[in-house]
BALOBA-1460 file (C-alpha; in Angstrom, 3 decimals):
// residues 212
<rec num="1" residu="m" x="0.000" y="0.000" z="0.000"/>
<rec num="2" residu="g" x="1.378" y="3.410" z="-0.994"/>
<rec num="3" residu="t" x="1.684" y="6.471" z="1.217"/>
<rec num="4" residu="h" x="-1.376" y="8.138" z="-0.331"/>
<rec num="5" residu="e" x="-3.590" y="5.078" z="0.153"/>
<rec num="6" residu="r" x="-2.403" y="4.644" z="3.742"/>
<rec num="7" residu="r" x="-3.165" y="8.259" z="4.566"/>
<rec num="8" residu="d" x="-6.643" y="7.961" z="3.047"/>
<rec num="9" residu="r" x="-7.314" y="4.832" z="5.084"/>
<rec num="10" residu="e" x="-6.116" y="6.491" z="8.293"/>
<rec num="11" residu="k" x="-8.238" y="9.547" z="7.528"/>
<rec num="12" residu="q" x="-11.363" y="7.419" z="7.068"/>
<rec num="13" residu="q" x="-10.627" y="5.447" z="10.238"/>
<rec num="14" residu="l" x="-10.338" y="8.657" z="12.250"/>
<rec num="15" residu="r" x="-13.536" y="9.976" z="10.685"/>
<rec num="16" residu="r" x="-15.392" y="6.818" z="11.741"/>
<rec num="17" residu="k" x="-14.009" y="7.135" z="15.286"/>
<rec num="18" residu="i" x="-15.179" y="10.744" z="15.486"/>
<rec num="19" residu="l" x="-18.697" y="9.875" z="14.328"/>
<rec num="20" residu="a" x="-18.991" y="6.863" z="16.649"/>
<rec num="21" residu="a" x="-17.848" y="8.886" z="19.663"/>
<rec num="22" residu="a" x="-20.089" y="11.833" z="18.797"/>
<rec num="23" residu="r" x="-23.122" y="9.585" z="18.273"/>
<rec num="24" residu="k" x="-22.645" y="8.025" z="21.698"/>
<rec num="25" residu="l" x="-22.206" y="11.391" z="23.417"/>
<rec num="26" residu="f" x="-25.179" y="12.965" z="21.616"/>
<rec num="27" residu="v" x="-27.438" y="10.085" z="22.700"/>
<rec num="28" residu="e" x="-26.189" y="10.028" z="26.289"/>
<rec num="29" residu="r" x="-25.995" y="13.769" z="26.984"/>
<rec num="30" residu="g" x="-27.972" y="15.489" z="24.258"/>
<rec num="31" residu="y" x="-26.707" y="17.351" z="21.209"/>
<rec num="32" residu="e" x="-26.709" y="20.790" z="22.817"/>
<rec num="33" residu="a" x="-24.661" y="19.688" z="25.844"/>
<rec num="34" residu="v" x="-21.790" y="18.139" z="23.885"/>
<rec num="35" residu="t" x="-18.807" y="20.165" z="22.656"/>
<rec num="36" residu="m" x="-16.267" y="19.464" z="19.952"/>
<rec num="37" residu="r" x="-13.595" y="19.370" z="22.659"/>
<rec num="38" residu="e" x="-15.470" y="16.559" z="24.439"/>
<rec num="39" residu="i" x="-15.723" y="14.568" z="21.220"/>
<rec num="40" residu="a" x="-11.980" y="14.963" z="20.732"/>
<rec num="41" residu="r" x="-11.318" y="13.915" z="24.321"/>
<rec num="42" residu="a" x="-13.456" y="10.795" z="23.877"/>
<rec num="43" residu="i" x="-11.183" y="9.527" z="21.086"/>
<rec num="44" residu="e" x="-7.998" y="10.883" z="22.682"/>
<rec num="45" residu="y" x="-7.248" y="13.363" z="19.909"/>
<rec num="46" residu="s" x="-6.756" y="17.103" z="19.957"/>
<rec num="47" residu="p" x="-9.684" y="19.372" z="18.979"/>
<rec num="48" residu="t" x="-7.548" y="20.506" z="16.032"/>
<rec num="49" residu="a" x="-7.710" y="16.971" z="14.588"/>
<rec num="50" residu="i" x="-11.508" y="17.066" z="14.753"/>
<rec num="51" residu="y" x="-11.670" y="20.399" z="12.946"/>
<rec num="52" residu="l" x="-9.565" y="19.012" z="10.106"/>
<rec num="53" residu="h" x="-12.529" y="16.721" z="9.363"/>
<rec num="54" residu="f" x="-15.556" y="18.781" z="10.425"/>
<rec num="55" residu="r" x="-15.967" y="22.555" z="10.537"/>
<rec num="56" residu="d" x="-18.332" y="22.458" z="13.539"/>
<rec num="57" residu="k" x="-20.655" y="20.286" z="15.621"/>
<rec num="58" residu="k" x="-23.529" y="20.670" z="13.148"/>
<rec num="59" residu="a" x="-21.305" y="19.209" z="10.417"/>
<rec num="60" residu="v" x="-20.610" y="16.218" z="12.678"/>
<rec num="61" residu="m" x="-24.341" y="15.749" z="13.226"/>
<rec num="62" residu="d" x="-25.040" y="16.004" z="9.488"/>
<rec num="63" residu="a" x="-22.408" y="13.341" z="8.766"/>
<rec num="64" residu="i" x="-23.939" y="11.036" z="11.379"/>
<rec num="65" residu="c" x="-27.380" y="11.537" z="9.817"/>
<rec num="66" residu="d" x="-26.029" y="10.775" z="6.348"/>
<rec num="67" residu="e" x="-24.322" y="7.622" z="7.582"/>
<rec num="68" residu="d" x="-27.294" y="6.320" z="9.554"/>
<rec num="69" residu="f" x="-30.022" y="7.208" z="7.060"/>
<rec num="70" residu="l" x="-28.023" y="5.602" z="4.247"/>
<rec num="71" residu="a" x="-27.630" y="2.479" z="6.386"/>
<rec num="72" residu="l" x="-31.415" y="2.413" z="6.783"/>
<rec num="73" residu="a" x="-32.000" y="2.935" z="3.055"/>
<rec num="74" residu="k" x="-29.645" y="0.070" z="2.247"/>
<rec num="75" residu="r" x="-31.968" y="-2.279" z="4.153"/>
<rec num="76" residu="f" x="-34.529" y="-1.677" z="1.397"/>
<rec num="77" residu="w" x="-32.320" y="-2.449" z="-1.600"/>
<rec num="78" residu="k" x="-33.273" y="-6.126" z="-1.886"/>
<rec num="79" residu="i" x="-36.901" y="-5.304" z="-1.135"/>
<rec num="80" residu="g" x="-36.964" y="-3.083" z="-4.212"/>
<rec num="81" residu="a" x="-37.014" y="-6.173" z="-6.428"/>
<rec num="82" residu="i" x="-40.439" y="-7.221" z="-5.071"/>
<rec num="83" residu="v" x="-43.049" y="-6.633" z="-7.788"/>
<rec num="84" residu="d" x="-46.149" y="-6.313" z="-5.572"/>
<rec num="85" residu="p" x="-46.094" y="-2.791" z="-4.044"/>
<rec num="86" residu="v" x="-48.127" y="-3.851" z="-0.998"/>
<rec num="87" residu="e" x="-45.688" y="-6.655" z="-0.236"/>
<rec num="88" residu="r" x="-42.874" y="-4.150" z="-0.724"/>
<rec num="89" residu="i" x="-44.488" y="-1.897" z="1.903"/>
<rec num="90" residu="r" x="-44.895" y="-4.875" z="4.257"/>
<rec num="91" residu="q" x="-41.262" y="-5.902" z="3.940"/>
<rec num="92" residu="a" x="-40.076" y="-2.296" z="4.246"/>
<rec num="93" residu="g" x="-42.002" y="-1.984" z="7.513"/>
<rec num="94" residu="l" x="-40.380" y="-5.127" z="8.867"/>
<rec num="95" residu="a" x="-36.916" y="-4.005" z="7.726"/>
<rec num="96" residu="y" x="-37.378" y="-0.547" z="9.237"/>
<rec num="97" residu="a" x="-38.355" y="-2.017" z="12.597"/>
<rec num="98" residu="e" x="-35.515" y="-4.528" z="12.498"/>
<rec num="99" residu="f" x="-33.036" y="-1.693" z="11.881"/>
<rec num="100" residu="g" x="-34.354" y="0.348" z="14.800"/>
<rec num="101" residu="l" x="-34.375" y="-2.557" z="17.241"/>
<rec num="102" residu="r" x="-30.943" y="-3.782" z="16.179"/>
<rec num="103" residu="h" x="-29.423" y="-0.282" z="16.409"/>
<rec num="104" residu="p" x="-31.268" y="1.502" z="19.241"/>
<rec num="105" residu="h" x="-28.572" y="4.183" z="19.752"/>
<rec num="106" residu="h" x="-28.669" y="5.086" z="16.072"/>
<rec num="107" residu="y" x="-32.478" y="5.122" z="16.126"/>
<rec num="108" residu="r" x="-32.644" y="7.346" z="19.199"/>
<rec num="109" residu="l" x="-30.424" y="9.929" z="17.557"/>
<rec num="110" residu="m" x="-32.157" y="9.695" z="14.170"/>
<rec num="111" residu="f" x="-35.743" y="9.987" z="15.390"/>
<rec num="112" residu="l" x="-36.027" y="10.596" z="19.130"/>
<rec num="113" residu="a" x="-33.271" y="12.997" z="20.248"/>
<rec num="114" residu="p" x="-33.570" y="16.762" z="19.620"/>
<rec num="115" residu="h" x="-30.940" y="18.154" z="17.253"/>
<rec num="116" residu="p" x="-30.770" y="20.685" z="14.397"/>
<rec num="117" residu="p" x="-32.743" y="19.752" z="11.274"/>
<rec num="118" residu="h" x="-30.853" y="17.703" z="8.717"/>
<rec num="119" residu="r" x="-31.385" y="19.964" z="5.729"/>
<rec num="120" residu="v" x="-31.272" y="18.745" z="2.151"/>
<rec num="121" residu="e" x="-28.528" y="21.240" z="1.289"/>
<rec num="122" residu="d" x="-26.333" y="19.947" z="4.141"/>
<rec num="123" residu="s" x="-26.629" y="16.289" z="3.163"/>
<rec num="124" residu="a" x="-24.357" y="14.200" z="0.966"/>
<rec num="125" residu="l" x="-27.358" y="11.975" z="0.184"/>
<rec num="126" residu="e" x="-29.569" y="12.549" z="-2.853"/>
<rec num="127" residu="h" x="-33.016" y="13.665" z="-1.741"/>
<rec num="128" residu="g" x="-35.740" y="11.674" z="-3.499"/>
<rec num="129" residu="n" x="-33.404" y="8.874" z="-4.598"/>
<rec num="130" residu="p" x="-34.966" y="5.654" z="-3.216"/>
<rec num="131" residu="d" x="-31.521" y="4.041" z="-3.010"/>
<rec num="132" residu="q" x="-30.446" y="6.684" z="-0.495"/>
<rec num="133" residu="d" x="-33.721" y="8.109" z="0.824"/>
<rec num="134" residu="a" x="-35.828" y="5.604" z="2.798"/>
<rec num="135" residu="y" x="-38.891" y="7.850" z="2.716"/>
<rec num="136" residu="a" x="-38.658" y="8.107" z="-1.077"/>
<rec num="137" residu="f" x="-38.526" y="4.302" z="-1.246"/>
<rec num="138" residu="l" x="-41.682" y="3.966" z="0.860"/>
<rec num="139" residu="r" x="-43.466" y="6.717" z="-1.044"/>
<rec num="140" residu="g" x="-42.670" y="5.041" z="-4.357"/>
<rec num="141" residu="a" x="-44.234" y="1.757" z="-3.231"/>
<rec num="142" residu="v" x="-47.262" y="3.586" z="-1.839"/>
<rec num="143" residu="s" x="-47.712" y="5.515" z="-5.102"/>
<rec num="144" residu="e" x="-47.715" y="2.255" z="-7.053"/>
<rec num="145" residu="a" x="-50.258" y="0.714" z="-4.696"/>
<rec num="146" residu="i" x="-52.521" y="3.761" z="-5.078"/>
<rec num="147" residu="a" x="-52.233" y="3.638" z="-8.875"/>
<rec num="148" residu="a" x="-53.173" y="-0.060" z="-8.786"/>
<rec num="149" residu="g" x="-56.283" y="0.673" z="-6.699"/>
<rec num="150" residu="r" x="-55.082" y="-1.340" z="-3.706"/>
<rec num="151" residu="f" x="-56.087" y="1.116" z="-0.978"/>
<rec num="152" residu="r" x="-59.478" y="2.196" z="0.347"/>
<rec num="153" residu="r" x="-61.341" y="4.995" z="-1.396"/>
<rec num="154" residu="g" x="-60.071" y="8.377" z="-0.372"/>
<rec num="155" residu="l" x="-56.546" y="7.149" z="0.330"/>
<rec num="156" residu="d" x="-55.064" y="8.674" z="-2.804"/>
<rec num="157" residu="d" x="-52.449" y="10.986" z="-1.272"/>
<rec num="158" residu="a" x="-49.105" y="9.160" z="-1.398"/>
<rec num="159" residu="d" x="-47.498" y="11.383" z="1.226"/>
<rec num="160" residu="l" x="-50.432" y="11.010" z="3.614"/>
<rec num="161" residu="v" x="-50.416" y="7.214" z="3.353"/>
<rec num="162" residu="s" x="-46.608" y="7.029" z="3.577"/>
<rec num="163" residu="q" x="-46.617" y="9.138" z="6.713"/>
<rec num="164" residu="l" x="-49.378" y="7.033" z="8.279"/>
<rec num="165" residu="v" x="-47.409" y="3.832" z="7.633"/>
<rec num="166" residu="w" x="-44.194" y="5.378" z="8.932"/>
<rec num="167" residu="s" x="-45.896" y="6.796" z="12.029"/>
<rec num="168" residu="a" x="-47.442" y="3.455" z="12.954"/>
<rec num="169" residu="i" x="-44.187" y="1.500" z="12.739"/>
<rec num="170" residu="h" x="-42.111" y="4.299" z="14.254"/>
<rec num="171" residu="g" x="-44.455" y="4.541" z="17.228"/>
<rec num="172" residu="l" x="-43.998" y="0.877" z="18.061"/>
<rec num="173" residu="v" x="-40.228" y="0.918" z="17.526"/>
<rec num="174" residu="a" x="-39.832" y="4.046" z="19.664"/>
<rec num="175" residu="l" x="-41.891" y="2.514" z="22.464"/>
<rec num="176" residu="v" x="-39.873" y="-0.704" z="22.416"/>
<rec num="177" residu="v" x="-36.537" y="1.133" z="22.240"/>
<rec num="178" residu="v" x="-37.427" y="3.327" z="25.209"/>
<rec num="179" residu="k" x="-39.665" y="1.128" z="27.362"/>
<rec num="180" residu="y" x="-39.147" y="-2.567" z="26.602"/>
<rec num="181" residu="d" x="-37.299" y="-3.135" z="29.881"/>
<rec num="182" residu="e" x="-40.145" y="-1.571" z="31.862"/>
<rec num="183" residu="p" x="-41.016" y="-4.241" z="34.510"/>
<rec num="184" residu="w" x="-44.612" y="-3.070" z="34.982"/>
<rec num="185" residu="i" x="-45.589" y="-4.324" z="31.516"/>
<rec num="186" residu="d" x="-45.777" y="-7.941" z="30.412"/>
<rec num="187" residu="w" x="-44.210" y="-7.257" z="27.034"/>
<rec num="188" residu="r" x="-44.847" y="-9.580" z="24.129"/>
<rec num="189" residu="p" x="-41.903" y="-10.675" z="21.913"/>
<rec num="190" residu="k" x="-40.519" y="-7.871" z="19.773"/>
<rec num="191" residu="k" x="-40.843" y="-9.754" z="16.482"/>
<rec num="192" residu="k" x="-44.482" y="-10.571" z="17.241"/>
<rec num="193" residu="l" x="-45.271" y="-6.945" z="18.051"/>
<rec num="194" residu="v" x="-43.649" y="-5.736" z="14.848"/>
<rec num="195" residu="a" x="-45.297" y="-8.325" z="12.600"/>
<rec num="196" residu="e" x="-48.760" y="-7.635" z="14.011"/>
<rec num="197" residu="m" x="-48.334" y="-3.858" z="13.788"/>
<rec num="198" residu="v" x="-47.328" y="-4.077" z="10.133"/>
<rec num="199" residu="e" x="-50.346" y="-6.281" z="9.347"/>
<rec num="200" residu="l" x="-52.708" y="-4.105" z="11.374"/>
<rec num="201" residu="t" x="-51.533" y="-1.011" z="9.517"/>
<rec num="202" residu="l" x="-51.966" y="-2.620" z="6.108"/>
<rec num="203" residu="r" x="-55.425" y="-3.960" z="6.966"/>
<rec num="204" residu="g" x="-56.484" y="-0.424" z="7.795"/>
<rec num="205" residu="l" x="-55.321" y="0.815" z="4.398"/>
<rec num="206" residu="l" x="-56.228" y="-1.944" z="1.973"/>
<rec num="207" residu="r" x="-59.394" y="-1.912" z="-0.082"/>
<rec num="208" residu="a" x="-61.878" y="-4.569" z="0.999"/>
<rec num="209" residu="p" x="-62.929" y="-7.090" z="-1.699"/>
<rec num="210" residu="a" x="-66.486" y="-5.753" z="-1.511"/>
<rec num="211" residu="e" x="-65.314" y="-2.312" z="-2.621"/>
<rec num="212" residu="g" x="-64.368" y="-3.743" z="-6.006"/>
């Protein structure tokens, strides 16, 4: 390996360490409470080394969002080959929940912890590209299902339906991530909860046979 390649590898390794440390601190202490100096201290580097990679704390947060939202979108890549749009929505719901439950710290920071908005202009991801934008993937499947007449009458707004589906699955995942260890509740298995929520949501949307 040449000098240039080695330096690039070391640069990427340090970048990953910065993002991992920042993610952990943001989840534990809150975005506003964490400083760039604390992130540097967590990885035993000088603040100057951090600023060589990120201009400020918002840039660190934007990079974390890009990394985590792309990781979520990648869960949908294989699902995209499914022809039936309703089945695609079902599998996307299951994959979304599996991602959140497998990576609770990432999920907390993505959807539950207060932080500055992740604006389109600050993102390295392509807005509206279903390979990089999980919402665009869901909306595309919903649009196809609407065009095929699969949903109940009146459910013809792709954004409305997409946001209903997302809200239903997100609500369950958020509750499990935050409260599953709560001893006052006799919790049912996570996979069972997720599967039933996905089916319940679809049953509420799908056109009944009698509607024709």
